[in-house]
C-alpha positions, 0 to 999 in steps of 0.5 A, a space after each residue: 053166008 057163013 051161016 048159009 056155008 054151014 059155018 060156025 058163026 057169030 054174029 055181032 055188032 053195037 052201038 059206040 057210045 064213045 066215039 067223036 061222032 057220037 057226042 057231035 051228033 048229040 050236041 047237034 040234036 041238042 041231047 047228052 050221048 045218053 041220049 043220042 045213042 038210046 034214040 039212033 039204037 032203037 032205031 038202027 034196031 028197028 031198021 035189022 028187024 024189017 031187013 030181016 038181019 038178026 045178030 046173036 048180039 046187038 048191044 052197046 059198049 057202054 054195057 059192064 061186060 065192053 066197059 070192063 
């Protein structure tokens, strides 16, 4: 919406790898939190691409910059 209005915007999103929901889902699927995030980051990325949702950055909370 902001871009359509001509506003200067930055659209970012990402996979939260540190939450309780992540840990619970990993346990449920018999995976580590990293494995579950690898799986769902790819799934979400493909869904966003299919819907033509274009983030300026779609990252993960375990990147060095995010961790700092």
